C-alpha positions in Angstrom: -22.0 -46.3 -1.5 -21.7 -44.2 1.7 -25.1 -43.1 2.9 -24.2 -39.5 3.5 -21.1 -37.3 3.3 -21.2 -34.0 5.2 -18.5 -31.3 5.4 -18.7 -29.3 8.6 -16.6 -26.2 8.7 -17.0 -25.9 12.5 -17.1 -28.1 15.6 -20.0 -28.1 17.9 -19.7 -25.4 20.7 -18.0 -26.7 23.9 -21.0 -25.8 26.0 -24.1 -28.1 26.0 -25.5 -28.1 22.6 -28.6 -26.1 22.0 -30.4 -24.2 19.2 -29.4 -24.9 15.6 -26.1 -26.6 16.6 -27.9 -29.0 19.0 -30.5 -29.8 16.4 -27.8 -30.8 13.9 -26.1 -33.1 16.5 -29.5 -34.6 17.4 -30.2 -35.3 13.7 -26.9 -37.1 13.4 -27.6 -39.1 16.5 -31.0 -40.2 15.2 -30.4 -40.7 11.6 -26.8 -41.9 11.5 -26.5 -45.2 13.4 -23.1 -45.7 11.6 -21.1 -42.4 11.7 -17.5 -41.7 10.6 -16.1 -38.3 11.6 -12.9 -37.4 9.9 -10.7 -34.3 10.4 -7.2 -33.1 11.3 -6.2 -32.4 14.8 -7.9 -29.4 16.5 -10.9 -29.4 14.1 -13.3 -30.5 16.9 -13.8 -34.2 16.4 -13.7 -34.9 20.2 -16.0 -32.0 20.9 -18.5 -33.3 18.3 -18.3 -36.8 19.8 -19.0 -35.4 23.3 -22.1 -33.6 21.9 -23.3 -36.8 20.3 -22.9 -38.7 23.6 -25.1 -36.1 25.3 -27.7 -36.4 22.5 -27.7 -40.3 22.8 -28.2 -40.1 26.5 -31.1 -37.8 26.2 -32.6 -40.3 23.8 -32.2 -43.0 26.4 -29.3 -44.9 24.9 -26.4 -46.3 26.9 -23.2 -44.7 25.8 -19.9 -46.6 25.9 -16.4 -46.1 24.4 -14.2 -48.6 22.6 -12.7 -50.0 25.9 -16.1 -50.6 27.6 -18.1 -51.7 24.5 -19.8 -55.0 25.3 -19.4 -58.2 23.3 -22.2 -59.0 20.8 -23.5 -61.7 23.2 -24.0 -59.1 26.0 -26.2 -56.7 24.0 -29.5 -57.4 25.8 -28.0 -56.0 28.9 -27.4 -52.7 27.2 -30.8 -51.3 28.0 -34.1 -50.9 26.2 -33.1 -47.7 24.5 -30.2 -49.3 22.6 -26.4 -48.9 22.7 -24.2 -46.0 21.4 -20.6 -46.9 20.9 -18.5 -43.7 20.5 -14.8 -44.3 19.5 -12.4 -41.3 19.7 -9.1 -41.4 17.7 -10.1 -44.5 15.9 -6.8 -44.3 13.9 -5.1 -45.7 17.1 -7.3 -48.9 17.3 -5.6 -52.3 17.6 -6.7 -55.3 15.6 -8.6 -57.0 18.5 -10.6 -53.9 19.4 -11.4 -53.3 15.8 -12.8 -56.8 15.4 -14.9 -56.5 18.5 -16.4 -53.2 17.2 -17.0 -54.7 13.8 -19.1 -57.4 15.3 -21.4 -54.8 16.8 -22.2 -53.1 13.5 -25.0 -55.5 12.2 -27.1 -55.1 15.3 -30.0 -52.6 14.8 -30.0 -51.5 18.4 -26.3 -50.4 18.2 -25.1 -47.0 17.0 -21.4 -46.6 16.3 -19.6 -43.3 15.8 -15.8 -43.1 15.0 -13.5 -40.1 14.9 -10.2 -40.2 13.2 -7.5 -38.2 11.4 -7.0 -38.3 7.7 -3.7 -40.0 8.3 -2.6 -42.6 9.3 -5.2 -45.1 8.0 -4.0 -48.3 9.8 -5.5 -51.7 8.8 -7.9 -52.0 11.8 -9.5 -48.6 11.0 -9.6 -49.3 7.3 -11.3 -52.7 7.8 -13.7 -51.2 10.3 -14.7 -48.5 7.7 -15.1 -51.1 5.0 -17.4 -53.2 7.3 -19.5 -50.1 8.0 -19.9 -50.0 4.2 -22.5 -48.0 2.4 -24.6 -47.6 5.5 -22.3 -45.2 7.2 -22.6 -41.4 7.3 -19.3 -39.6 6.8 -18.7 -36.2 8.4 -15.6 -34.2 7.4 -14.4 -31.4 9.7 -12.0 -28.7 8.4 -10.5 -25.4 9.3 -12.9 -22.5 9.7 -13.4 -19.8 7.1 -13.8 -16.1 7.7 -17.6 -16.2 7.9 -17.5 -19.0 10.6 -14.8 -17.2 12.7 -16.9 -13.9 12.5 -19.9 -15.8 13.8 -17.9 -17.2 16.7 -16.5 -13.8 17.6 -20.0 -12.4 17.7 -21.3 -15.3 19.7 -18.5 -15.1 22.3 -17.7 -11.4 22.5 -20.9 -9.8 21.1 -20.8 -6.1 20.6 -17.5 -5.7 22.7 -15.5 -7.2 19.8 -13.3 -4.6 18.2 -13.5 -4.1 14.4 -11.2 -6.4 12.5 -10.9 -8.9 15.4 -12.2 -11.8 13.4 -9.7 -11.1 10.6 -6.9 -10.9 13.1 -7.9 -14.1 14.8 -8.2 -16.0 11.5 -4.8 -14.7 10.4 -3.0 -15.8 13.4 -4.8 -19.1 14.0 -5.3 -20.2 10.4 -8.9 -20.9 11.4 -7.9 -24.0 13.4 -11.1 -24.4 15.5 -9.6 -25.5 18.8 -7.1 -22.6 18.6 -9.8 -20.1 17.7 -12.1 -21.1 20.5 -9.2 -21.0 23.0 -8.2 -17.5 21.9 -11.8 -16.2 22.1 -12.3 -17.8 25.5 -9.2 -16.0 26.8 -10.3 -12.7 25.2 -13.8 -13.1 26.8 -12.2 -13.8 30.3 -9.8 -10.8 29.9 -6.8 -13.1 29.8 -5.4 -11.7 26.6 -2.1 -10.9 28.1 1.2 -11.7 26.3 4.6 -10.5 25.8 5.6 -8.1 23.0 4.0 -8.9 19.7 6.1 -10.4 17.0 6.9 -8.3 13.9 3.7 -8.2 11.8 1.5 -9.7 14.6 -1.8 -8.0 14.7 -3.4 -9.9 17.5 -2.3 -9.7 21.2 -2.3 -13.5 21.7 -2.8 -14.7 25.3 0.2 -16.2 26.9 -1.6 -19.3 27.8 -2.6 -19.9 24.2 1.0 -19.8 23.2 1.8 -22.2 26.0 -0.9 -24.6 24.8 0.6 -24.5 21.3 4.0 -25.2 22.7 2.7 -28.2 24.7 0.7 -29.6 21.7 3.7 -29.3 19.4 6.0 -31.0 22.0 3.6 -33.9 22.1 4.0 -34.6 18.4 6.1 -37.5 17.4 9.6 -36.6 16.2 9.0 -37.2 12.5 5.9 -34.9 12.5 7.7 -32.3 14.5 10.7 -32.4 12.1 8.6 -31.9 9.0 6.6 -29.1 10.5 9.9 -27.4 11.6 11.3 -27.8 8.1 8.1 -26.1 6.7 8.4 -23.3 9.3 12.0 -22.8 8.3 11.0 -22.1 4.7 10.7 -25.5 2.9 8.1 -25.5 0.2 5.2 -28.1 0.3 7.0 -30.3 -2.2 7.5 -34.0 -1.5 10.8 -34.3 -3.3 12.3 -31.3 -1.5 11.1 -32.4 1.9 12.4 -35.9 1.3 15.8 -34.6 0.3 15.9 -32.1 3.1 15.1 -34.6 5.8 17.1 -37.3 4.1 14.4 -39.8 3.7 13.0 -41.8 0.7 10.3 -40.0 -1.3 7.6 -42.4 -0.1 8.5 -41.5 3.5 8.3 -37.8 2.5 4.7 -38.3 1.3 3.9 -39.9 4.7 5.6 -37.0 6.5 3.5 -34.4 4.8 0.4 -36.4 5.4 1.3 -36.5 9.1 1.7 -32.7 9.0 -1.7 -32.2 7.5 -3.3 -34.6 9.9 -1.9 -32.7 12.8 -4.1 -29.6 11.9 -1.0 -27.3 12.0 -0.6 -27.5 8.3 -3.4 -25.7 6.4 -5.0 -26.9 3.2 -3.2 -24.0 1.4 0.2 -25.5 2.4 1.0 -22.8 4.9 1.6 -23.5 8.6 -0.7 -22.0 11.2 1.1 -18.6 11.9 1.2 -19.0 15.6 2.5 -22.5 15.3 5.2 -21.4 12.9 6.5 -18.7 15.3 6.5 -21.2 18.2 8.3 -23.9 16.2 11.1 -21.4 15.2 11.3 -19.9 18.7 11.5 -23.2 20.5 14.0 -24.9 18.1 17.6 -24.2 18.8 18.8 -21.5 16.4 21.7 -23.6 15.1 19.3 -26.4 14.1 17.1 -23.9 12.1 20.2 -22.4 10.5 21.4 -25.8 9.5 18.0 -26.7 8.0 17.9 -23.5 6.0 21.4 -24.0 4.6 20.5 -27.6 3.5 17.3 -26.3 2.0 19.1 -23.6 0.1 21.4 -26.3 -1.4 18.5 -28.6 -2.3 16.6 -25.9 -4.1 19.6 -24.5 -5.9 20.6 -28.0 -7.0 17.1 -28.3 -8.6 17.7 -25.1 -10.5 15.7 -22.7 -8.4 16.7 -19.4 -7.0 15.3 -19.2 -3.4 15.9 -15.5 -2.9 13.7 -15.1 0.2 15.5 -18.0 1.8 18.9 -16.5 1.1 17.8 -13.2 2.6 16.6 -15.1 5.7 20.0 -16.6 6.0 21.5 -13.1 5.8 19.3 -11.9 8.7 20.3 -15.0 10.7 24.0 -14.1 10.1 24.7 -17.3 8.2 27.8 -17.2 6.0 27.0 -19.2 2.9 28.8 -18.9 -0.4 25.8 -19.9 -2.6 23.5 -17.6 -0.7 25.9 -14.8 -1.1 26.3 -15.4 -4.9 22.5 -15.6 -5.3 21.9 -12.3 -3.4 24.7 -10.5 -5.2 23.5 -11.6 -8.6 19.9 -10.6 -7.9 21.0 -7.3 -6.3 23.0 -6.4 -9.4 20.0 -7.1 -11.7 17.6 -5.2 -9.5 19.6 -1.9 -10.0 17.7 -1.5 -13.3 14.3 -2.4 -11.7 14.1 -1.5 -8.0 17.2 0.3 -6.5 15.8 0.0 -3.0 15.6 -3.9 -3.3 19.0 -3.8 -5.0 20.6 -2.1 -2.0 19.0 -4.5 0.4 20.1 -7.6 -1.5 23.7 -6.3 -1.9 23.9 -5.6 1.8 22.5 -9.0 2.5 25.1 -10.5 0.2 27.8 -8.9 2.4 26.2 -10.4 5.4 26.4 -13.9 4.0 30.0 -13.7 2.9 30.5 -11.5 -0.2 33.5 -9.3 0.3 32.2 -5.7 1.0 34.7 -4.0 -1.4 33.4 -6.1 -4.3 29.8 -4.8 -4.1 30.5 -1.3 -2.6 30.2 0.5 -5.9 26.9 -1.2 -6.7 25.6 -0.4 -3.3 26.6 3.2 -3.7 24.7 3.3 -7.0 21.6 1.9 -5.4 21.8 4.4 -2.6 22.2 7.3 -5.0 19.2 6.1 -7.0 17.2 5.9 -3.8 18.1 9.5 -2.9 20.4 8.6 -0.1 23.3 10.7 -1.4 25.3 10.8 1.9 25.5 6.9 2.0 26.2 6.8 -1.8 29.1 9.2 -1.5 30.6 7.4 1.6 30.5 4.0 -0.2 31.8 5.3 -3.5 34.6 7.3 -1.9 35.7 4.1 0.0 36.1 2.4 -3.4 37.9 5.3 -5.0 40.6 5.6 -2.3 41.4 1.9 -2.8 43.6 1.4 -5.9 42.8 -2.4 -5.9 39.0 -2.1 -5.5 36.9 -3.4 -8.3 34.3 -1.4 -10.1 36.1 1.9 -9.5 34.5 3.4 -12.7 31.0 2.9 -11.3 32.1 4.5 -8.0 33.4 7.5 -9.9 30.1 7.9 -11.7 28.2 7.8 -8.4 30.5 10.4 -6.8 30.4 12.6 -9.8 26.6 12.6 -9.8 26.4 13.3 -6.1 28.9 16.2 -6.3 26.9 17.7 -9.1 23.9 17.8 -6.9 26.1 19.7 -4.3 27.4 22.2 -6.8 30.9 20.8 -7.1 30.9 20.5 -10.9 34.6 20.9 -11.5 35.2 17.9 -9.3 32.3 16.1 -10.8 33.8 16.5 -14.3 37.1 15.0 -13.2 35.4 11.9 -11.8 33.3 11.5 -14.9 36.4 11.6 -17.0 38.0 9.1 -14.7 35.0 6.8 -15.2 35.7 6.5 -18.9 34.9 7.9 -22.4 31.3 6.5 -22.2 30.5 9.3 -19.7 32.1 12.1 -21.7 28.7 13.7 -22.2 28.2 14.2 -18.4 31.8 15.3 -18.1 31.3 17.9 -20.8 28.0 19.0 -19.2 29.9 19.7 -15.9 32.8 21.5 -17.7 30.5 23.8 -19.6 28.8 24.8 -16.3 32.1 26.0 -14.9 33.3 27.7 -18.1 35.7 25.2 -19.6 34.1 25.0 -23.0 37.2 24.1 -24.9 37.7 20.8 -23.0 34.0 20.1 -23.2 34.1 20.4 -27.0 37.2 18.1 -27.2 35.4 15.5 -25.1 32.3 15.6 -27.3 34.4 15.4 -30.5 36.1 12.2 -29.1 32.9 10.7 -27.9 32.8 8.1 -30.7 35.1 5.9 -28.6 33.2 4.4 -25.7 36.1 2.4 -24.3 34.4 -1.0 -24.9 31.1 0.1 -23.4 27.9 -0.4 -25.4 26.4 2.8 -26.9 23.5 2.9 -24.5 20.5 5.1 -24.4 21.9 6.8 -21.3 25.1 7.7 -23.2 23.1 9.0 -26.1 21.0 11.2 -23.8 24.2 12.6 -22.2 25.6 13.5 -25.6 22.4 15.3 -26.5 22.3 17.1 -23.2 25.9 18.4 -23.6 25.4 19.3 -27.3 22.2 21.1 -26.5 23.9 23.2 -23.8 26.8 23.9 -26.2 24.3 25.1 -28.9 22.7 27.4 -26.3 25.9 29.3 -25.9 25.9 30.5 -29.5 25.5 34.3 -29.7 26.2 35.1 -33.3 23.9 36.3 -36.1 22.2 32.9 -36.3 21.7 32.7 -32.6 18.0 32.2 -32.8 18.5 29.1 -34.9 21.1 27.8 -32.4 18.8 28.5 -29.4 16.0 26.5 -31.2 18.5 23.7 -31.8 19.5 23.7 -28.2 16.0 23.4 -26.9 15.3 20.6 -29.5 18.4 18.6 -28.4 17.6 19.0 -24.7 13.9 18.0 -25.1 14.9 15.0 -27.2 17.3 13.9 -24.5 14.5 14.3 -22.0 12.3 12.0 -24.1 15.1 9.5 -24.5 15.5 8.8 -20.7 11.8 8.7 -19.9 11.4 5.0 -20.5 14.1 4.2 -17.8 12.7 6.9 -15.5 13.9 6.5 -12.0 16.9 4.2 -12.9 19.2 6.8 -14.4 21.9 8.5 -12.4 23.0 11.8 -14.0 24.5 15.1 -12.9 21.3 16.7 -13.9 18.2 15.4 -15.7 17.6 16.4 -19.4 14.2 17.7 -18.4 15.8 20.1 -15.8 18.3 21.4 -18.3 15.6 21.7 -21.0 13.5 23.6 -18.5 16.4 25.9 -17.5 17.1 26.8 -21.1 13.4 27.4 -21.7 13.1 29.6 -18.6 16.1 31.6 -19.7 14.5 32.1 -23.1 11.0 32.9 -22.0 9.5 29.6 -23.2 7.7 28.8 -20.0 5.2 26.4 -21.6 8.1 24.3 -22.8 9.6 24.2 -19.4 6.4 23.2 -17.7 5.7 20.5 -20.4 9.1 18.7 -20.0 9.0 19.0 -16.3 5.6 17.6 -16.0 6.5 14.6 -18.2 9.7 14.0 -16.1 7.7 14.0 -12.9 5.2 11.6 -14.4 8.0 9.2 -15.5 9.9 9.9 -12.2 13.1 10.6 -14.2 16.1 10.6 -11.9 14.2 9.0 -9.1 14.0 10.5 -5.6 17.1 12.6 -6.0 15.7 14.6 -8.9 12.1 15.0 -7.6 12.8 18.2 -5.6 14.6 19.8 -8.6 11.7 19.2 -11.0 9.2 20.6 -8.6 11.4 23.7 -7.8 11.8 24.5 -11.5 8.0 24.2 -12.0 7.6 26.5 -9.0 10.0 28.9 -10.7 7.9 28.9 -13.9 4.7 29.5 -11.9 6.4 32.4 -10.0 7.4 34.1 -13.3 3.8 33.8 -14.5 2.6 35.4 -11.3 0.8 32.2 -10.1 2.0 32.4 -6.5 -0.3 29.7 -4.9 0.7 27.3 -7.6 4.4 28.1 -7.0 4.0 27.4 -3.3 2.3 24.1 -3.9 5.3 23.0 -6.0 7.6 24.3 -3.3 5.8 22.2 -0.7 6.0 19.2 -3.1 9.7 19.7 -3.3 10.2 19.8 0.4 8.0 16.7 0.8 10.0 14.8 -1.9 13.3 15.7 -0.2 12.1 14.3 3.1 14.8 16.0 5.1 17.2 18.8 4.1 17.7 19.7 0.4 21.0 19.3 -1.5 22.9 22.6 -1.9 21.8 23.0 -5.5 18.1 22.5 -4.7 18.3 24.6 -1.6 19.7 27.6 -3.5 16.6 27.4 -5.8 14.3 27.0 -2.8 15.7 30.1 -1.1 15.5 32.1 -4.4 11.9 31.1 -4.6 11.2 32.1 -1.1 12.7 35.5 -1.6 11.1 36.0 -5.0 7.6 35.1 -3.7 7.9 37.3 -0.7 9.0 40.2 -3.0 6.1 39.7 -5.4 3.7 39.7 -2.5 5.3 42.9 -1.0 5.8 40.9 2.2 8.9 42.7 3.6 9.1 40.7 6.9 9.0 37.4 5.0 11.5 38.7 2.5 13.9 39.7 5.2 13.6 36.2 6.8 14.1 34.4 3.5 17.0 36.6 2.7 18.9 35.5 5.8 18.5 31.8 4.8 19.4 32.7 1.2 22.7 34.2 2.1 23.8 30.9 3.6 22.6 29.0 0.5 24.6 31.2 -1.7 27.8 30.5 0.3 27.2 26.7 0.1 26.8 26.6 -3.7 29.5 27.9 -6.0 28.5 30.1 -9.0 27.9 28.0 -12.1 25.9 28.3 -15.3 22.9 26.4 -14.0 22.5 28.5 -10.8 22.2 31.9 -12.4 18.4 32.1 -12.1 18.4 32.1 -8.2 21.4 34.4 -8.2 19.5 37.0 -10.3 16.4 36.8 -8.0 18.6 37.4 -5.0 20.3 40.4 -6.7 16.9 42.1 -6.9 16.1 41.3 -3.3 19.5 42.5 -2.1 18.9 45.8 -3.8 15.4 46.0 -2.2 17.0 45.3 1.3 20.0 47.6 0.6 22.4 44.7 1.0 23.8 44.5 -2.5 27.5 44.5 -1.4 27.0 41.0 0.1 26.4 39.5 -3.3 29.0 41.6 -5.2 31.6 38.8 -5.3 29.0 36.3 -6.6 27.9 38.7 -9.2 31.6 39.2 -10.3 32.1 35.5 -10.5 28.9 35.1 -12.6 30.1 37.8 -15.0 33.5 36.2 -15.3 31.8 32.9 -16.0 29.7 34.4 -18.7 32.7 36.0 -20.2 34.6 32.7 -20.4 31.6 31.2 -22.1 31.5 34.0 -24.7 28.6 36.0 -23.3 25.8 33.6 -24.3 22.7 35.6 -24.6 20.3 32.8 -23.5 22.0 32.3 -20.2 23.0 35.9 -19.6 19.8 37.7 -20.3 17.8 36.9 -17.1 20.8 37.8 -15.0 21.3 41.1 -16.7 17.6 41.8 -16.4 17.8 41.1 -12.7 20.9 43.4 -12.5 19.0 46.1 -14.3 16.1 45.8 -11.9 18.4 46.0 -9.0 20.1 49.1 -10.4 16.8 50.8 -11.1 15.6 49.9 -7.6 18.8 51.3 -6.1 18.7 54.4 -8.3 22.2 53.6 -9.6 22.7 54.6 -13.3 26.3 53.4 -13.4 25.3 49.9 -12.3 22.4 50.0 -14.8 24.5 50.9 -17.8 26.4 47.5 -18.4 23.2 45.5 -17.9 21.2 47.7 -20.2 23.9 47.5 -22.8 24.0 43.7 -22.6 20.2 43.4 -23.0 20.4 45.7 -26.1 23.1 43.5 -27.6 21.2 40.3 -26.9 18.1 41.8 -28.4 19.6 41.4 -31.9 19.3 37.6 -31.7 16.9 37.0 -28.8 13.3 38.2 -28.9 13.1 37.5 -25.1 16.1 39.9 -24.5 14.5 42.5 -26.8 11.3 42.5 -24.7 13.3 42.8 -21.5 15.4 45.7 -23.0 12.2 47.6 -23.9 10.8 46.8 -20.4 13.9 48.3 -18.8 13.6 51.5 -20.8 9.9 51.7 -19.8 10.7 51.3 -16.1 13.4 54.0 -16.2 10.9 56.4 -17.8 8.1 55.4 -15.4 10.2 55.9 -12.3 11.4 59.2 -13.7 7.8 60.4 -14.0 7.7 60.2 -17.8 4.7 57.9 -18.5 3.8 57.1 -22.1 0.7 55.1 -21.6 0.6 53.6 -25.1 4.3 52.5 -24.9 3.9 51.0 -21.4 0.8 49.1 -22.4 2.6 47.7 -25.5 5.6 46.6 -23.4 3.3 45.1 -20.7 1.5 43.0 -23.3 4.8 41.9 -24.8 6.0 40.8 -21.3 2.8 38.7 -20.9 3.5 37.1 -24.3 6.8 35.7 -23.1 5.3 34.4 -19.8 6.0 37.4 -17.6 2.4 38.5 -17.1 3.1 39.5 -13.5 5.9 41.8 -14.6 3.7 43.2 -17.2 0.7 43.9 -14.9 3.1 45.4 -12.3 4.6 47.7 -14.8 1.2 48.9 -16.0 0.0 49.3 -12.4 3.0 51.3 -11.3 2.7 53.5 -14.4 -0.9 54.2 -13.6 0.1 55.2 -10.1 2.6 57.8 -11.5 0.6 59.4 -14.3 -1.3 62.6 -13.8 -3.6 62.0 -16.8 -6.9 60.4 -15.8 -7.4 58.8 -19.2 -4.0 57.3 -19.2 -4.5 56.1 -15.6 -7.7 54.3 -16.6 -6.1 52.7 -19.7 -3.1 51.5 -17.7 -5.2 50.1 -14.8 -7.4 48.4 -17.4 -4.3 46.8 -19.0 -3.0 45.7 -15.6 -6.4 44.0 -14.7 -6.8 42.4 -18.1 -3.2 40.9 -18.0 -3.9 39.6 -14.4 -7.2 38.1 -15.3 -6.1 36.6 -18.7 -2.9 35.0 -17.5 -4.0 34.0 -14.0 -1.8 36.5 -12.2 -2.5 36.5 -8.4 -2.4 39.9 -6.7 -1.4 38.9 -3.2 -0.8 41.4 -0.3 1.7 41.1 2.6 0.8 38.3 5.0 -1.1 36.3 2.5 1.7 33.8 2.2 1.7 33.2 5.9 -2.1 33.0 5.9 -2.1 30.4 3.1 0.3 28.2 5.1 -1.6 28.6 8.3 -3.8 25.8 9.4 -5.6 27.7 12.2 -9.3 28.0 12.4 -11.2 30.8 10.6 -10.9 34.1 12.4 -13.9 36.1 13.7 -15.6 38.3 11.2 -13.8 41.6 10.5 -15.5 45.0 10.2 -13.4 45.6 7.2 -14.2 44.3 3.7 -11.8 42.1 1.8 -10.6 45.0 -0.4 -10.0 47.1 2.8 -8.0 44.4 4.4 -5.8 44.2 1.3 -5.3 48.0 1.5 -4.7 47.7 5.2 -1.9 45.2 4.8 -0.1 47.4 2.3 -0.6 50.5 4.5 0.9 48.7 7.5 3.8 47.5 5.2 4.6 51.2 4.6 3.6 51.6 1.0 2.4 54.9 -0.3 -1.1 55.4 -1.7 0.3 55.6 -5.2 2.2 52.3 -4.7 -0.8 50.6 -3.3 -2.9 51.8 -6.2 -0.4 50.4 -8.6 -0.3 47.1 -6.7 -4.1 46.6 -6.6 -4.9 48.3 -10.0 -6.8 51.2 -8.5 -6.1 54.9 -8.3 -4.4 56.6 -5.4 -7.6 58.5 -4.8 -9.5 55.3 -4.3 -6.9 54.1 -1.9 -7.3 57.3 0.1 -11.1 56.7 0.1 -10.6 53.2 1.5 -8.3 54.4 4.3 -10.8 57.1 5.2 -13.6 54.5 5.5 -11.3 52.2 7.6 -10.6 55.1 10.0 -14.3 55.6 10.4 -15.2 51.9 10.9 -12.4 51.3 13.5 -13.0 54.6 15.3 -9.4 55.9 14.9 -8.8 59.6 15.7 -5.2 59.9 14.4 -3.0 58.2 11.9 -0.9 56.6 14.6 -4.1 55.4 16.2 -5.3 54.0 12.8 -2.0 52.1 12.3 -2.3 50.5 15.8 -5.9 49.4 15.1 -5.0 48.1 11.7 -2.2 46.0 13.1 -4.5 44.6 15.8 -7.2 43.8 13.2 -4.7 42.1 10.9 -3.2 40.1 13.7 -6.7 38.9 14.8 -7.5 37.9 11.3 -4.2 35.9 11.0 
């Protein structure tokens, strides 16, 4: 047996041994007369041998090496302290030297220490180890672990070491001790200067360290260099693969890998030292590396493997290889249903390695669309469509159709879906309904049983449900309520159907968005929020649909009067879009900005939003699914006395609704907006058709009935005829259908216009109750800007919070009665607040007060 086997993770420091390290070396020198030190290159064998020599000399022994070791007959001349024979690189011993050393082993006054690599194990070394027998102590040196490297960093650099340096050194050097010590020595001497870091490199490696690696690698024999280069090029640590790749017998392949391990550059894990890998690839001619990688790809594929990473590397290198191209194309196509980003990268790499670009253009367009890069998707798909001989034109048509739907071009989108084939008839019908062509849409759905050879997929089923749901929503007859319920049912079922495939469906609109739209038009805000929340959770539609889902949630929050929540969803939509929004989403965004500013009585913000909204309206044609923002803009236009600008769009919307048969669900919110605009503009002629439409819809739509009653109440209130009981009833009904903000506003404005104190108290109480119960936020002008501001807290104001609210409204030009209705207080109370503000600010006149209020509000902002 061997007397002692020790595994040392570190070499002895290069400086003279002292402390714990010196004690360990001294222990070996005294207790191990026969010592075998084994380890790969760079693990510190020579360093340890030098430390042993110093320890032997301190003990009075004569130290010699293999060349100067005396013959056994000359031992008495070695000195009274004994003889220490230290042999470095014993794996290079010849037979004669080995015999001479073996003859010294039995003598008690002789200590022998050998260092050698794990491979090769030539006959002289093997015989010498056998002659040392069970009396020898065996020390194994290896690569350093994290704890050891951390200790070295603290020892060499102390407190000056930046955080994470030990991990960076370990990552780059692989823990090879010689390399670690060299890096740390350069860092300690301030020599950590190198060229630009390689991609992924986290350590500024000193140039002289790189040069030393280059020199050490160049000193390797050709066979070892070749196997290390093959591994650096991507070959796995597999004997059969390495043998086939280097065209040697398997037995020789085993020896080659053993050579690599013995060199120290190949880690126990099978990976190369990262720094060595980069130097090997940089110093080897690129054509040699490319040739190795092509051969390796063939070897691995012949074994039945799919070396995808290697194929991608060949693509980066610009290597044209048929098998690599086929592998990349196949994996790219499969990744479309798993990871569109990876799919796009793989298909692009396939083109780089030789796949004809037209063959995969449609699939690349599909991947780009799923990733939200609609410009690239449209460009690639259009290139396929204009080429009559291009393959996969149906897929290209589907991609173009979906992108154009996002941009509001639904008529063209429907044409492309029909070109794609009968399996996309659901989406074609959906687009046709939006532009008013119901007859063609019905014909498509009736013939949807034929899928043109395509499997009846879950996606096709969802499309059919979506189109059928929207068709049902158009019903306006006596059983309209049943039809509307069926519409919501079909749309929500379609939403549930696509949730499992979440981000991997490409549609003109998501079922969740359509279900939410129908619910918003029908006053079912909870349904809208539920389906949208689930869609966001499942990421239905991927990046392209995320802004739309958040914008529709913002719309529901705005209708409820939850302005801060609405703004959070608007911010989420902007963040999801990254850059600019698509025209359809931008129209909703601008409608929200205008609507939020109007509800906050923030006239400057509304004017600014209105300018952007006018452009958004021009970019997006009028269609069924864009009526909500159009209605909101109608009210804003009336408030800003710019209604003529939207007149053509309103006419187009009315013509569309007429072609669709005046569907109550879709028409009601638009007519309600038109009624509000007419009331605001004091235009009875403009009010009449909208009021009549709401009354007609009230027969089958409870939502329309509530809005019709609300319209009548507003007309009475603005005319000075306030029936408190009737107003309170209507306000509560508005809250029941999700319009608590409208209800509290109606009650507040009625309170401001009644002369009866008891009625005023009841109306103000109703307004407060609705606001508190339904989470309505009463925000004053400027609060939106303040909420978005990231500035520091202002200096304390002499005005109270309530007085600041009143001040904002006074500066905005509102009357005491309007302010009272806004804040659920009486006009008399507003007057009292203004009087106190004048006293606190020391204003002598109204103009002086206005100037001081503006200054105070500016300071607070």
